[in-house]
C-alpha positions, 0 to 999 in steps of 0.5 A: 957613543952616538954615531951618525952614518950617511951611507949604507957602506958606513953602516956596514963598516960600523956594524962590522967593527962593533961585532968584532969588538963585542959592542951593542948597537941600538939604531935610532931614528926620529927620537920618540923612544916611547918604549925605551929602546935606546936605554942601556940595560942596567948592569950591561958590561958591553959598550952601547953605541947609538947608531943615529940614522938622521943623516940617512934621510934621502929619497934615493930614487923613484921608479916611475913605471912601478911607482916605487921609491928607494928611501933611506931609513932615517927619513922623517915623515914630513921630509919624506912626504915633501920629497915624494910630493916634489916628484908627484907622489905620496906615501900616504902613511901618517901615524900619530908620531908622523912629525917625529918618526922615521921610515925605519922606525915605522918598518921596525914597529909595523906602524899603522897610520891614521889613513891605514884603512885607505893605504894600508899599514907600512908593511903593506907598502914595503916592496923590498928591504936592504939591511945590515947584520953582523953577518953581512947585508941582506936584501929581500926580493923586490916583489909585491906582497900580493899580485892580486888586483886590477 
């Protein structure tokens, strides 16, 4: 089964229902699947659902004072950059899989791009994260990784 949520609230409902029914959820974004992450395990007796995040691909907001953005996990690299450039910004993260991979995938794999020496790895760009677990939604504190600098 493949599910295509569009909002955080839909993901919460899906995870809650899947947990109650003992269903395995595998998040899916851009589709590179290099390591076979969406392949079910042989002999698995539990239902496996692919949670495709391609409909969660929006730039939700930009804080022009702190130069931070709130972006959904399913945003593909090219669309993400296009949306940011329309507002005068750029993430500057360009892994080899840029055209086919998503922000969520970059974060899940601690992606490093071709310009990582200039802009840092993706985890260096992350300020806060909001994610759904079977126990509920977790939101990390919105603070920079380091306060050092000019």
